[in-house]
C-alpha angles and dihedrals in degrees: 000000000000123000116226122235096250090055092050090050092048093050092047090050091050091049092050093048092050092052097048117098115218109245130187115201119189118183124188116190123185118247097238108067102173101154117075133182134172128213119194117208132175109266090235089065095052094094090051090056093046093049124191110342090348092289096131092056091045090051091051089053092047096045094047098037093233139125114235125194127179131218123185115220119173110304093344135079114211115208110202112206121199128184143144095254140029095243092063094050091048091050092049092048091051091049091049091052091049092048090051089051089053094242094133123069085171123005110244 
């Protein structure tokens, strides 16, 4: 008996939903973001940095206490990091580089 394509899609969707862990991410960023830094990454690595449902990027923001925005230019994606001190931007930049290299399964 063959399984039709809609049934395969439905089963795959159910499997994915059953394996996902609910996650609540709350990020508080201070109002005065005076320190800025940019990190350029190949556009092909952008999805690696974002992670599933953007959680990896959100975790980087939360762990480092920064706000990260992305702008695509040509073959590069520029991640603009903003924070209230240099240590936070440096930490976020390091975490972005590690995420692009695939070193994080989950950002700690």
